C-alpha positions in Angstrom: -11.4 -32.9 -18.0 -14.0 -31.8 -21.2 -16.8 -31.2 -19.1 -14.8 -28.8 -16.2 -13.4 -27.2 -19.1 -16.7 -26.7 -20.9 -18.0 -25.9 -17.2 -15.7 -22.9 -16.4 -16.1 -21.5 -20.1 -20.2 -21.1 -19.6 -19.3 -19.9 -16.2 -17.2 -17.1 -17.7 -20.4 -16.0 -19.8 -22.1 -13.9 -17.0 -18.3 -12.3 -15.5 -17.8 -11.2 -19.1 -21.0 -9.4 -19.2 -20.5 -8.6 -16.0 -17.2 -6.6 -17.1 -19.2 -4.8 -19.6 -21.5 -3.8 -17.7 -18.9 -2.1 -15.3 -17.1 -0.6 -18.2 -20.4 0.9 -19.8 -20.8 2.5 -16.5 -17.5 4.1 -15.6 -18.0 5.7 -19.0 -21.2 7.0 -17.5 -19.4 8.3 -14.1 -16.4 10.0 -15.6 -17.0 13.6 -15.6 -16.7 14.8 -19.2 -18.8 15.8 -22.6 -17.7 13.5 -25.1 -19.5 15.4 -27.8 -17.7 19.0 -26.8 -14.2 17.0 -26.7 -15.1 16.0 -30.6 -16.0 19.2 -31.4 -13.6 21.1 -29.4 -14.0 24.5 -27.7 -14.9 26.4 -30.5 -18.5 24.6 -31.1 -21.7 25.6 -30.5 -24.1 24.1 -28.1 -26.1 23.6 -31.1 -23.3 21.5 -32.8 -22.7 19.8 -29.2 -26.7 19.0 -29.0 -26.9 17.5 -32.4 -23.9 15.7 -32.3 -25.3 13.8 -28.8 -28.2 13.1 -30.6 -26.3 11.3 -33.2 -24.1 9.5 -31.2 -26.9 8.6 -28.8 -25.9 10.3 -25.8 -29.5 11.4 -24.7 -30.9 8.0 -24.8 -31.8 6.3 -21.6 -29.0 4.3 -20.0 -30.3 1.0 -20.7 -30.6 1.7 -24.6 -27.1 3.0 -24.3 -25.9 -0.2 -22.8 -27.4 -2.3 -25.5 -26.1 -0.3 -27.5 -22.7 -0.9 -26.7 -23.2 -4.5 -26.2 -24.1 -4.7 -29.9 -21.0 -2.4 -30.5 -18.8 -4.8 -28.7 -20.0 -7.8 -30.7 -18.9 -5.9 -33.9 -15.9 -5.0 -32.7 -16.5 -1.4 -32.6 -15.3 0.3 -29.3 -15.7 3.6 -31.0 -13.4 6.4 -31.9 -10.7 7.8 -29.4 -10.5 11.5 -28.8 -7.1 12.2 -28.1 -6.2 9.5 -31.2 -8.5 10.5 -33.7 -8.9 6.7 -34.9 -11.2 3.8 -34.1 -10.3 2.4 -30.6 -9.8 -0.8 -31.5 -7.1 0.3 -34.0 -5.3 1.7 -31.3 -5.1 -0.9 -28.7 -4.6 -3.3 -31.8 -1.0 -1.8 -32.4 -0.2 -1.8 -29.0 -1.6 -5.3 -27.3 1.1 -7.2 -28.5 3.9 -4.4 -26.9 1.8 -5.1 -23.4 2.0 -8.8 -23.8 5.4 -9.2 -24.9 6.3 -7.1 -21.2 4.2 -8.7 -19.1 4.6 -12.3 -20.6 8.2 -11.9 -20.1 7.8 -10.2 -16.7 5.8 -13.5 -15.3 8.0 -16.2 -17.4 10.9 -14.9 -15.2 9.2 -13.8 -11.9 7.9 -17.7 -12.4 11.4 -19.3 -12.9 13.0 -17.2 -10.5 10.6 -17.6 -8.0 9.7 -21.0 -8.0 13.7 -21.9 -7.8 14.3 -19.6 -5.1 11.6 -20.3 -2.7 12.2 -24.1 -3.4 15.6 -23.6 -2.3 15.2 -21.5 0.7 12.7 -24.1 1.5 15.2 -26.5 1.6 16.8 -25.5 4.5 14.2 -23.6 6.7 15.3 -20.7 9.2 18.6 -21.1 7.4 20.2 -17.9 6.3 18.9 -17.5 2.9 16.0 -18.8 4.5 15.5 -15.6 6.1 17.0 -13.3 3.1 14.0 -14.1 1.1 12.0 -13.2 3.6 13.6 -9.8 4.1 13.4 -9.5 -0.1 9.8 -10.4 0.0 9.1 -7.8 2.5 11.3 -5.0 1.0 9.6 -6.1 -3.0 6.1 -6.0 -1.6 5.9 -3.1 0.4 7.7 -0.2 -2.7 5.7 1.3 -5.4 6.9 -0.3 -8.5 6.9 3.1 -10.0 9.3 4.3 -7.3 11.6 1.1 -8.1 11.2 1.8 -12.0 12.4 5.5 -11.2 15.7 4.1 -9.3 16.5 1.8 -11.8 16.7 4.2 -14.3 18.7 6.9 -12.4 21.3 4.0 -11.7 21.3 2.0 -14.3 20.9 4.4 -17.4 21.5 8.0 -15.7 24.4 6.6 -13.7 25.8 3.8 -15.5 24.5 4.4 -18.7 24.5 0.9 -19.3 20.9 0.5 -20.3 18.3 2.6 -22.0 15.6 4.5 -19.9 12.9 4.3 -22.3 10.6 3.7 -25.6 11.3 -0.2 -26.7 13.8 0.8 -29.5 16.1 3.1 -29.8 15.9 5.8 -32.6 15.8 4.6 -36.1 15.6 1.3 -34.2 17.9 -1.8 -33.8 16.8 -4.6 -33.8 16.0 -7.5 -31.6 19.0 -6.8 -29.5 17.7 -3.1 -28.8 14.4 -4.2 -28.8 15.8 -6.7 -25.4 17.8 -3.7 -23.7 15.3 -1.4 -23.7 13.2 -4.6 -22.1 15.3 -4.9 -18.8 14.6 -2.5 -16.7 10.5 -2.4 -17.3 10.7 -5.9 -17.0 12.7 -6.1 -14.1 10.4 -3.1 -12.1 7.5 -5.4 -13.4 8.7 -8.9 -12.4 10.2 -8.0 -8.7 6.7 -7.8 -6.9 4.9 -11.2 -8.4 8.9 -12.7 -8.0 8.3 -11.7 -4.1 5.4 -13.3 -4.0 5.8 -16.5 -5.7 8.6 -17.1 -4.1 6.9 -16.8 -0.5 4.1 -19.5 -1.9 6.3 -22.0 -3.6 8.3 -22.0 -0.3 5.2 -22.7 1.7 3.7 -24.9 -0.4 7.4 -27.1 -0.4 7.7 -26.8 3.1 4.2 -29.0 3.4 5.1 -31.7 0.6 8.6 -32.0 2.2 7.4 -33.4 5.3 5.5 -35.9 4.4 6.3 -39.8 4.3 6.4 -40.5 1.0 9.6 -37.7 0.3 10.9 -39.1 3.5 10.7 -42.6 2.0 12.8 -41.4 -1.3 15.4 -39.9 0.7 15.5 -42.8 3.3 16.4 -44.8 -0.1 19.4 -42.9 -0.6 18.1 -40.8 -3.6 19.5 -37.5 -4.3 18.3 -34.0 -2.7 18.0 -32.9 -6.6 15.6 -35.9 -7.6 13.7 -35.9 -4.3 12.8 -32.4 -5.2 12.2 -32.7 -9.1 10.6 -35.8 -9.1 8.5 -35.7 -5.6 8.1 -32.6 -4.1 7.5 -29.8 -6.7 5.1 -32.2 -9.0 3.0 -32.2 -5.8 3.8 -28.6 -4.6 2.9 -27.0 -8.1 -1.0 -27.1 -8.2 -1.4 -24.4 -5.9 1.7 -22.1 -6.9 0.2 -22.1 -10.5 -2.9 -20.7 -9.3 -0.7 -17.6 -7.8 1.1 -18.2 -10.7 -1.8 -17.0 -12.4 -3.0 -14.6 -10.5 0.2 -12.7 -10.9 0.0 -12.9 -14.6 -3.6 -10.9 -14.4 -2.2 -8.2 -11.3 1.0 -7.7 -14.2 -1.3 -7.3 -17.5 -3.3 -4.4 -15.1 -0.1 -3.5 -13.5 1.8 -2.8 -16.5 0.1 0.7 -16.7 2.2 2.0 -14.4 5.5 0.7 -15.7 4.7 1.7 -18.9 4.5 4.9 -18.5 7.5 4.9 -16.1 9.3 3.8 -19.1 7.2 5.3 -21.9 7.0 1.6 -23.4 4.4 1.8 -26.2 1.4 -0.3 -24.9 -2.0 -0.5 -23.5 -0.9 1.1 -20.4 0.5 3.9 -21.6 -2.0 4.7 -24.2 -4.4 3.9 -21.0 -2.7 6.7 -19.1 -2.9 8.9 -21.8 -6.2 8.3 -21.8 -7.3 9.6 -18.3 -5.3 12.7 -18.4 -7.2 13.7 -21.4 -10.6 12.2 -20.5 -10.9 9.9 -23.9 -13.7 8.1 -22.2 -13.8 5.4 -25.3 -10.4 5.0 -25.1 -10.6 4.7 -21.2 -13.3 2.0 -21.5 -11.8 0.0 -24.8 -8.7 -0.6 -22.4 -10.2 -1.3 -18.9 -12.6 -3.6 -21.0 -9.3 -5.4 -22.5 -7.8 -5.5 -19.6 -10.5 -7.3 -17.5 -11.7 -9.5 -20.2 -7.4 -10.8 -20.5 -7.8 -11.3 -16.9 -11.1 -13.3 -17.1 -8.9 -15.4 -19.6 -6.2 -16.2 -17.5 -8.3 -17.1 -14.6 -9.7 -19.7 -17.0 -6.5 -21.1 -17.7 -5.8 -21.3 -14.3 -8.5 -23.6 -13.5 -7.8 -25.4 -16.6 -4.3 -26.1 -15.5 -5.2 -26.5 -11.7 -7.7 -29.3 -12.5 -5.1 -31.2 -14.5 -2.6 -31.0 -12.1 -4.8 -31.8 -9.4 -7.7 -34.1 -10.5 -10.1 -33.8 -7.2 -10.9 -30.5 -8.3 -12.4 -31.9 -11.2 -14.7 -34.1 -8.9 -15.6 -31.4 -6.6 
């Protein structure tokens, strides 16, 4: 297991360098002049040229990339043009909010998705099984921002049961207030992943439930719930874990739209504001952080898969 983990960790290194290269090139092709944005419209061309020289923007692209890598290793992601502060400080104060929202959403999607998928697979072709198929098609077809707006109109503006935007009320209200503000964005963020996880769980359970050892357990009079918990789910989980891990990565990147709709103060909202103002350093930093998070989640998923399925380590 240790050898497998070390090998997977080493494979992350070229992927991480690829991510840094992609984010750097993204900053190169985005239209806009960082020097002009920093100095303002009233600055002269001489002042802008001097700042470009100071920032190394006139250097060859390869030299700029090497400098960019060197700054990354020291934790320097540049200075945000819209916030007027280092990009690292802007992202550091928001990452916990994004992790809280995305983490809660993936936990809700995983628990409900596995439960609903298993429940539907126990009676294939039944009303509940067909209902799952319809639900999966519905939630996989609607845009998340549209679903979020519908939830706001229904539960915030219409029924006035839940707050519409923000993370806390004016003046703050403690944990209960934060949880109330989380309900709608978590539902919005988890809906699509829940449908995917439920569908994949159903397929995995149906593959396992027809095996001889499951029929043998049932013939011995073992209760249905015990058969599912002791024999079906442990053998169906490896493939489901992969899907859950991928959805966790998608939720991290998909939080941009959800945080924007609900004005949730996370990395996604900051990234949206950066795109609106062409804040290139913040765009690069936000995308880099999300991409590295996706890579780390994939590494964790591979490790968990190897733990649940020893054949993967042998391969």
